[in-house]
Every structure is written in C-alpha cells, then in structure tokens.
C-alpha positions as a Markdown table, in Angstrom:
| # | Residue | x | y | z |
|---|---|---|---|---|
| 1 | Pro | 126.4 | 28.5 | -81.3 |
| 2 | Asp | 126.8 | 30.9 | -84.4 |
| 3 | Pro | 129.9 | 33.2 | -85.0 |
| 4 | Val | 128.1 | 36.1 | -83.8 |
| 5 | Ala | 127.2 | 34.3 | -80.3 |
| 6 | Leu | 130.5 | 32.9 | -80.1 |
| 7 | Ala | 131.9 | 36.5 | -80.5 |
| 8 | Ala | 129.6 | 37.8 | -78.0 |
| 9 | Leu | 130.9 | 35.3 | -75.4 |
| 10 | Gln | 134.4 | 36.7 | -76.1 |
| 11 | Ala | 133.3 | 40.3 | -75.7 |
| 12 | Arg | 131.6 | 39.4 | -72.6 |
| 13 | Ala | 134.9 | 37.6 | -71.2 |
| 14 | Leu | 136.6 | 41.1 | -71.8 |
| 15 | Ile | 134.1 | 43.1 | -70.1 |
| 16 | Asp | 134.0 | 40.7 | -67.2 |
| 17 | Ala | 137.8 | 40.9 | -66.9 |
| 18 | Gly | 137.7 | 44.7 | -66.9 |
| 19 | Arg | 139.7 | 45.0 | -70.0 |
| 20 | Ala | 137.2 | 46.7 | -72.1 |
| 21 | Asp | 133.5 | 48.2 | -72.0 |
| 22 | Glu | 130.6 | 48.6 | -74.7 |
| 23 | Gln | 132.0 | 52.1 | -75.3 |
| 24 | Ala | 135.4 | 51.0 | -76.3 |
| 25 | Phe | 133.7 | 48.6 | -78.8 |
| 26 | Ala | 131.6 | 51.5 | -80.2 |
| 27 | Glu | 134.9 | 53.8 | -80.4 |
| 28 | Val | 136.6 | 51.1 | -82.6 |
| 29 | Ala | 133.6 | 51.0 | -84.8 |
| 30 | Ala | 133.2 | 54.8 | -85.1 |
| 31 | Arg | 137.0 | 55.3 | -86.2 |
| 32 | Ser | 136.8 | 52.6 | -88.6 |
| 33 | Arg | 133.6 | 53.9 | -90.2 |
| 34 | Arg | 135.3 | 57.4 | -90.4 |
| 35 | Asp | 138.4 | 56.0 | -92.1 |
| 36 | Ala | 136.3 | 53.9 | -94.7 |
| 37 | Met | 135.1 | 57.0 | -96.0 |
| 38 | Ala | 138.2 | 57.2 | -98.0 |
| 39 | Asn | 137.9 | 53.6 | -99.2 |
| 40 | Pro | 136.1 | 53.1 | -102.4 |
| 41 | Asn | 135.6 | 49.4 | -101.6 |
| 42 | Ala | 134.2 | 50.0 | -98.1 |
| 43 | Gln | 130.3 | 49.2 | -97.7 |
| 44 | Val | 130.0 | 50.8 | -94.4 |
| 45 | Ala | 131.6 | 54.3 | -94.2 |
| 46 | Asn | 130.0 | 57.2 | -92.3 |
| 47 | Asp | 130.9 | 59.6 | -89.4 |
| 48 | Thr | 128.3 | 58.4 | -86.7 |
| 49 | Pro | 128.8 | 59.7 | -83.1 |
| 50 | Val | 129.9 | 57.0 | -80.5 |
| 51 | Asp | 126.6 | 58.1 | -78.4 |
| 52 | Gln | 124.4 | 57.1 | -81.4 |
| 53 | Leu | 126.2 | 53.8 | -82.0 |
| 54 | Leu | 125.5 | 53.1 | -78.5 |
| 55 | Ala | 121.7 | 53.6 | -78.8 |
| 56 | Glu | 121.3 | 50.5 | -81.3 |
| 57 | Asp | 119.7 | 47.4 | -80.3 |
| 58 | Tyr | 121.7 | 44.4 | -79.5 |
| 59 | Val | 122.1 | 41.7 | -81.9 |
| 60 | Val | 123.7 | 39.4 | -79.3 |
| 61 | Ala | 124.4 | 41.2 | -76.0 |
| 62 | Pro | 126.9 | 42.7 | -75.5 |
| 63 | Leu | 127.6 | 43.1 | -79.3 |
| 64 | Arg | 125.3 | 45.7 | -81.1 |
| 65 | Arg | 125.1 | 46.0 | -85.1 |
| 66 | His | 128.1 | 48.4 | -85.4 |
| 67 | Ala | 130.4 | 45.8 | -83.6 |
| 68 | Leu | 129.5 | 43.4 | -86.2 |
| 69 | Pro | 131.1 | 43.0 | -89.7 |
| 70 | Pro | 128.9 | 43.5 | -92.8 |
| 71 | Ile | 127.7 | 40.7 | -95.1 |
| 72 | Thr | 130.1 | 41.1 | -97.9 |
| 73 | Asp | 130.6 | 39.3 | -101.3 |
| 74 | Gly | 134.2 | 40.2 | -102.9 |
| 75 | Ala | 137.5 | 38.9 | -104.1 |
| 76 | Ala | 141.1 | 39.7 | -103.8 |
| 77 | Ala | 144.4 | 39.0 | -105.4 |
| 78 | Ile | 148.1 | 40.0 | -104.7 |
| 79 | Val | 150.8 | 40.0 | -107.2 |
| 80 | Leu | 154.0 | 38.6 | -105.7 |
| 81 | Ala | 157.4 | 39.2 | -107.4 |
| 82 | Ala | 160.9 | 39.1 | -106.2 |
| 83 | Gly | 164.2 | 41.2 | -106.6 |
| 84 | Asp | 164.5 | 43.4 | -109.5 |
| 85 | Arg | 161.4 | 42.1 | -111.0 |
| 86 | Ala | 159.6 | 43.7 | -108.1 |
| 87 | Ala | 161.5 | 46.9 | -108.4 |
| 88 | Ser | 160.7 | 47.0 | -112.1 |
| 89 | Leu | 156.8 | 46.8 | -111.5 |
| 90 | Val | 156.3 | 49.6 | -109.0 |
| 91 | Asp | 158.4 | 52.6 | -107.8 |
| 92 | Gln | 158.2 | 51.6 | -104.4 |
| 93 | Pro | 157.6 | 47.8 | -103.8 |
| 94 | Ala | 156.0 | 46.3 | -100.5 |
| 95 | Trp | 158.6 | 43.9 | -99.4 |
| 96 | Ile | 157.5 | 41.0 | -97.5 |
| 97 | Thr | 160.1 | 40.6 | -94.5 |
| 98 | Gly | 158.6 | 38.0 | -92.5 |
| 99 | Val | 155.2 | 35.9 | -92.1 |
| 100 | Asp | 154.2 | 33.2 | -89.8 |
| 101 | His | 150.8 | 31.5 | -89.0 |
| 102 | Arg | 150.0 | 30.1 | -85.4 |
| 103 | Ile | 146.7 | 28.0 | -84.3 |
| 104 | Glu | 145.1 | 27.8 | -81.0 |
| 105 | Ala | 142.8 | 25.1 | -79.6 |
| 106 | His | 139.3 | 25.1 | -81.2 |
| 107 | Asp | 137.7 | 24.4 | -77.8 |
| 108 | Leu | 136.8 | 27.9 | -76.5 |
| 109 | Gly | 136.9 | 26.2 | -72.8 |
| 110 | Ala | 140.6 | 25.5 | -73.6 |
| 111 | Arg | 142.0 | 29.0 | -73.8 |
| 112 | Asp | 141.5 | 32.6 | -72.4 |
| 113 | Leu | 139.3 | 34.6 | -74.8 |
| 114 | Cys | 140.8 | 37.7 | -73.6 |
| 115 | Glu | 144.3 | 36.8 | -75.0 |
| 116 | Ser | 145.6 | 36.0 | -78.4 |
| 117 | Pro | 149.0 | 34.2 | -77.8 |
| 118 | Ser | 149.0 | 32.9 | -81.2 |
| 119 | Thr | 149.1 | 36.3 | -82.7 |
| 120 | Arg | 152.0 | 37.3 | -80.3 |
| 121 | Arg | 153.8 | 34.0 | -81.5 |
| 122 | Ala | 153.3 | 34.8 | -85.1 |
| 123 | Ala | 154.3 | 38.4 | -84.8 |
| 124 | Glu | 157.5 | 37.2 | -82.9 |
| 125 | Ala | 158.3 | 34.5 | -85.8 |
| 126 | Ala | 157.8 | 37.3 | -88.4 |
| 127 | Gly | 160.1 | 39.5 | -86.6 |
| 128 | Leu | 157.7 | 42.3 | -85.6 |
| 129 | Ile | 158.0 | 41.7 | -81.8 |
| 130 | Ala | 161.2 | 41.0 | -79.8 |
| 131 | Pro | 160.9 | 37.6 | -78.0 |
| 132 | Asp | 161.1 | 38.7 | -74.3 |
| 133 | Gly | 161.2 | 36.6 | -71.3 |
| 134 | Pro | 158.2 | 35.6 | -69.2 |
| 135 | Gly | 156.1 | 38.7 | -68.1 |
| 136 | Ala | 158.0 | 41.2 | -70.2 |
| 137 | Ala | 156.0 | 43.9 | -72.0 |
| 138 | Val | 155.0 | 43.3 | -75.4 |
| 139 | Ala | 155.8 | 46.0 | -78.0 |
| 140 | Ala | 155.7 | 45.8 | -81.7 |
| 141 | Leu | 158.9 | 47.0 | -83.5 |
| 142 | Glu | 158.8 | 50.3 | -85.8 |
| 143 | Val | 155.6 | 49.7 | -87.1 |
| 144 | Asp | 153.6 | 52.7 | -88.9 |
| 145 | Val | 150.5 | 51.0 | -89.8 |
| 146 | Ala | 148.6 | 47.9 | -88.8 |
| 147 | Glu | 145.9 | 46.1 | -91.0 |
| 148 | Leu | 144.1 | 43.9 | -88.3 |
| 149 | His | 141.7 | 41.6 | -89.4 |
| 150 | Ala | 139.2 | 41.9 | -86.6 |
| 151 | Pro | 135.6 | 40.9 | -87.9 |
| 152 | Tyr | 134.1 | 42.0 | -84.4 |
| 153 | Ala | 135.0 | 45.4 | -82.6 |
| 154 | His | 136.2 | 44.0 | -79.6 |
| 155 | Gln | 138.6 | 41.9 | -81.4 |
| 156 | Glu | 140.9 | 44.8 | -82.3 |
| 157 | Leu | 141.4 | 45.4 | -78.6 |
| 158 | Val | 142.8 | 41.8 | -78.2 |
| 159 | Leu | 145.0 | 42.1 | -81.2 |
| 160 | Arg | 146.3 | 45.5 | -80.3 |
| 161 | Asp | 147.4 | 44.1 | -76.7 |
| 162 | Ala | 148.7 | 40.8 | -78.1 |
| 163 | Leu | 150.9 | 42.9 | -80.6 |
| 164 | Gly | 151.7 | 45.6 | -78.4 |
| 165 | Leu | 150.9 | 48.4 | -80.7 |
| 166 | Ala | 151.7 | 51.9 | -79.7 |
| 167 | Asp | 149.1 | 54.6 | -79.6 |
| 168 | Thr | 150.9 | 56.1 | -82.6 |
| 169 | Val | 150.3 | 53.3 | -84.8 |
| 170 | Arg | 147.5 | 53.8 | -87.3 |
| 171 | Val | 145.3 | 50.7 | -87.2 |
| 172 | Asn | 143.0 | 49.8 | -90.1 |
| 173 | Pro | 143.1 | 53.1 | -92.1 |
| 174 | Ser | 141.2 | 51.1 | -94.7 |
| 175 | Gly | 138.4 | 50.8 | -92.2 |
| 176 | Gly | 139.1 | 47.2 | -91.6 |
| 177 | Ala | 136.6 | 44.2 | -91.7 |
| 178 | Leu | 134.0 | 46.5 | -89.7 |
| 179 | Ala | 133.7 | 48.4 | -93.3 |
| 180 | Ala | 133.9 | 45.2 | -95.6 |
| 181 | Asn | 134.4 | 41.5 | -94.8 |
| 182 | Ala | 134.8 | 39.7 | -98.1 |
| 183 | Leu | 134.2 | 36.0 | -97.1 |
| 184 | Met | 137.4 | 34.0 | -97.2 |
| 185 | Val | 139.7 | 36.8 | -98.4 |
| 186 | Ala | 139.3 | 39.6 | -95.9 |
| 187 | Gly | 142.7 | 38.4 | -94.4 |
| 188 | Leu | 144.3 | 38.7 | -97.6 |
| 189 | Ile | 142.7 | 42.0 | -98.1 |
| 190 | Arg | 144.3 | 43.3 | -94.9 |
| 191 | Ile | 147.9 | 42.1 | -96.4 |
| 192 | Gly | 146.9 | 44.3 | -99.5 |
| 193 | Glu | 145.8 | 47.3 | -97.7 |
| 194 | Ala | 149.1 | 47.2 | -95.5 |
| 195 | Ala | 151.0 | 46.8 | -98.7 |
| 196 | Thr | 149.4 | 49.8 | -100.3 |
| 197 | Arg | 150.5 | 52.1 | -97.4 |
| 198 | Ile | 154.2 | 51.0 | -98.3 |
| 199 | Met | 153.7 | 51.3 | -101.9 |
| 200 | Asp | 152.3 | 55.1 | -101.6 |
| 201 | Gly | 154.7 | 56.2 | -99.4 |
| 202 | Ser | 152.5 | 56.8 | -96.6 |
| 203 | Ala | 154.4 | 54.1 | -94.1 |
| 204 | Arg | 157.8 | 52.7 | -94.1 |
| 205 | Arg | 157.0 | 49.6 | -92.0 |
| 206 | Ala | 153.5 | 47.9 | -91.9 |
| 207 | Leu | 151.9 | 44.9 | -90.0 |
| 208 | Ala | 149.1 | 43.0 | -91.5 |
| 209 | His | 147.0 | 40.1 | -89.8 |
| 210 | Ala | 144.5 | 37.5 | -90.9 |
| 211 | Thr | 142.5 | 35.3 | -88.8 |
| 212 | Ser | 140.2 | 32.3 | -89.3 |
| 213 | Gly | 138.1 | 30.0 | -86.7 |
| 214 | Pro | 136.1 | 31.0 | -83.7 |
| 215 | Cys | 137.3 | 33.8 | -81.5 |
| 216 | Leu | 140.8 | 34.4 | -83.2 |
| 217 | Gln | 141.6 | 30.7 | -83.2 |
| 218 | Gln | 143.9 | 30.9 | -86.2 |
| 219 | Asn | 146.2 | 34.0 | -86.8 |
| 220 | Leu | 148.7 | 34.8 | -89.4 |
| 221 | Val | 151.1 | 38.0 | -89.2 |
| 222 | Cys | 152.7 | 39.5 | -92.2 |
| 223 | Ala | 155.6 | 42.2 | -92.0 |
| 224 | Leu | 156.0 | 44.5 | -94.6 |
| 225 | Ala | 158.6 | 47.1 | -95.3 |
| 226 | Ala | 159.8 | 49.8 | -97.9 |
| 227 | Glu | 163.4 | 47.9 | -97.8 |
| 228 | Pro | 164.0 | 44.4 | -98.5 |
| 229 | Gly | 165.7 | 42.1 | -95.9 |
| 230 | Pro | 164.9 | 40.8 | -92.4 |
| 231 | Ala | 162.4 | 42.6 | -90.2 |
| 232 | Pro | 164.6 | 44.1 | -87.1 |
| 233 | Gly | 164.6 | 41.6 | -84.2 |
| 234 | Gly | 164.3 | 38.4 | -86.3 |
| 235 | Gly | 162.2 | 37.1 | -89.1 |
| 236 | Gly | 163.1 | 36.5 | -92.5 |
| 237 | Gly | 162.0 | 36.1 | -96.1 |
| 238 | Ser | 162.4 | 38.5 | -99.2 |
C-alpha cells in the first residue's frame, strides 16, 4: 500500500475508535489553510469553509484532497550557534533546550494507530512533558506554539493527544505540512518555523515535531525557548 492508503487506514482507525470524524479532519485543514495565508512559502493557502471541503471527492476514503499534503519541492537550512555567538547574530535567539527522537515498530499491526507513544516519550525526554505515572493525564508544559509535522490532517489530532496540548496552544501557525510538505525537510522546516516564533517575540516557548515512516512511526520532538537552559521538568541542551 502507498503512503496515502496507509494514512487512510490510520484515519479509519480513529473514526472507528470514536476519536474523530471527517469534519474534524476538515476543520484541521481549513484552519491550516487560513493560517498559511500569512506564509509566503505556502502552496495551499485560502479561506475555504469546512462544508466546501467536505464536498470534495475521496482520494482514499476517509481522506479527501484537503486532508492530504501537497506535492512539494523545497529545501531548508538552519543555522546553529551557541552562547555569546548566538546572541551576537540575532536580537532574540531561539534556544534549543531539549531534543529527542523515538521509533516505533514498522509493522502497523504491532501498534495502536490511534496513539503515538514515541511522540510522548520524545517530548518527555526533551523536557516538554512531565513524566507521570501510568494513566496520568498528559500535559505539555508552558508551550505557546507547536509546529507539528502532520502530513495528513488526522495526524495532527493524534499528535495533539500524545503531547497533551492545551486549546490555548497555537498549532502550526505556518500552515504546517498541509500547506507545503517539502520532501525530506518538512520536519526541519517545523523546527525553523517554531524558532521563528521565538525570534520574532510572538512566543516564549515552542515545541517542534518531525516524523518519518508510515503512520507516525518515527517522531522527533524539539523544545525551544527564549531563554537558554533546560526545559521545565527535565531535558537538557543549550
């Protein structure tokens, strides 16, 4: 099966579990497209009503065209600097306070496609989630902005749950991968977009996420802040 078919299996699992529906997918896409109108690098940027999106034909049920990423050529680079050098380059550096990468089984039958435990573990190790006991509620710590690499609309819902993002967190103000999904660098772009929010003063703390593999198999989480030092609750780096 191709990547779209695999993503459709995951979306169907969410629907069958009562965790989401097609309207929720369309709402993610509509918000992403609206936010992308302020992003000069976006390919898909418009203000399309949810009802209009739901009238589109299926690509692979239950996914319609709006729930899929555009085919994108692109490149990305990020400049890393430390200490005084970073402060000399920009007025407000975006400090990396934690980063971690976790991998799940490649076999889709070996995991619950409605969950993303590797994302949660990576966020814990990066200092963005307090490591609570079994059954405890997941809650991201003091995050203003989250740039999530969710190539398919339903995957944003899975990631939000895994990270415990509050409704007050602004998710994918760039429009995310639904607006532009440059091959192999879309995750790095999420880190760059999150860093930009720190550097322009619109956020004090940000979370960036990158994924690879079928149905969110591999997940990297990066914590960024306006001040250097470890993230609250754990993590490390400079």
